[in-house]
Each structure stands twice: as structure tokens, then as C-alpha cells.
C-alpha positions as CSV (number, residue, x, y, z in Angstrom):
1,M,264.2,41.8,95.0
2,N,265.9,43.6,97.9
3,N,269.4,44.7,96.8
4,N,269.9,47.4,99.5
5,R,271.1,45.7,102.7
6,D,269.9,48.7,104.8
7,I,266.3,48.0,104.0
8,E,264.3,45.5,106.0
9,I,261.1,44.2,104.4
10,D,258.5,42.5,106.5
11,T,255.5,40.9,104.8
12,I,252.3,40.4,106.8
13,Y,249.5,38.3,105.4
14,L,246.1,39.2,106.8
15,N,244.2,36.0,105.9
16,N,243.9,33.5,108.8
17,N,245.8,35.7,111.2
18,P,244.9,35.1,114.8
19,Y,245.4,38.7,115.8
20,L,242.9,40.1,113.3
21,M,239.3,40.3,114.4
22,P,236.4,42.6,113.6
23,L,235.9,45.6,115.9
24,N,232.7,45.2,118.0
25,D,231.3,47.2,121.0
26,C,233.2,45.1,123.5
27,L,236.6,45.5,121.7
28,L,235.9,49.2,121.1
29,A,235.3,49.7,124.9
30,K,238.5,47.7,125.7
31,R,240.5,49.7,123.1
32,D,239.3,53.0,124.6
33,S,240.1,51.8,128.1
34,D,243.6,50.6,127.0
35,C,244.3,53.9,125.2
36,Y,243.2,55.9,128.3
37,N,245.4,53.8,130.6
38,K,248.2,53.5,128.0
39,R,248.2,49.7,128.2
40,F,249.1,48.1,124.8
41,D,250.5,44.7,125.9
42,D,247.6,42.7,124.6
43,D,247.9,40.6,121.4
44,Y,245.1,42.7,120.0
45,Y,247.7,45.5,119.4
46,F,250.1,43.2,117.4
47,F,249.6,45.1,114.1
48,A,249.8,48.6,115.8
49,K,253.1,47.6,117.3
50,K,254.4,46.4,114.0
51,L,253.4,49.6,112.2
52,K,254.8,51.9,114.9
53,S,258.3,51.1,114.0
54,C,258.0,51.1,110.2
55,D,259.2,54.0,108.0
56,A,257.0,53.1,105.0
57,L,253.9,51.0,104.5
58,V,252.9,49.4,101.2
59,I,249.4,47.8,101.1
60,A,248.5,45.4,98.3
61,A,244.9,44.2,98.2
62,P,242.3,43.5,95.6
63,F,239.8,46.3,94.9
64,Y,236.4,45.0,93.9
65,N,233.2,47.1,93.2
66,L,234.9,50.2,94.5
67,C,235.6,48.6,97.9
68,F,238.7,47.1,99.6
69,P,238.4,43.8,101.4
70,T,236.7,43.6,104.9
71,I,239.9,42.1,106.3
72,L,241.8,45.2,105.3
73,K,239.2,47.3,107.1
74,C,239.7,45.2,110.3
75,F,243.5,45.7,109.9
76,I,243.1,49.5,109.7
77,E,240.8,49.6,112.7
78,Q,243.2,47.7,114.8
79,T,246.2,49.9,113.9
80,L,244.4,53.2,114.8
81,V,245.1,53.4,118.5
């Protein structure tokens, strides 16, 4: 429960999110080009834009067989630009 009115909490669910996709060769080349040209207006950078303005990040995910879920890996890859 959020009793402090100065704190804004935004919850992001990764399942079935249209912005989240696995990083492949084509997306990696696009991301490299966009980084070089400083173009981040594509929906692919939705999560990176959300995280840019946050002061703290809490990640809650299951941890099975010493691994975190693949969808969380995709999330991390998309935010590292």
C-alpha cells in the first residue's frame, strides 16, 4: 500500500505485451543504428523510455532451475540501449 503521496508506482506486466519481442539479428542491427543516430522514437524503446525516468526499479519474477524467465531476459535486452 502506498501511503506516501510523493511516490508514484507504475506496474508493468511483461506477459502478452506488444512491445516485448526477442532480440534477433535484424533488431540488433536496427538498435545499433538507432543508437548511433540517437533515434529512439520507435515503440521498440517503450521499456527503455519508461525506465529512463524511474528512480528505483523492483523486479518480481519466478526463479526456476537457477534461471529467470526468458521474457525477463527480453525485457533486459530491450532496456539496454
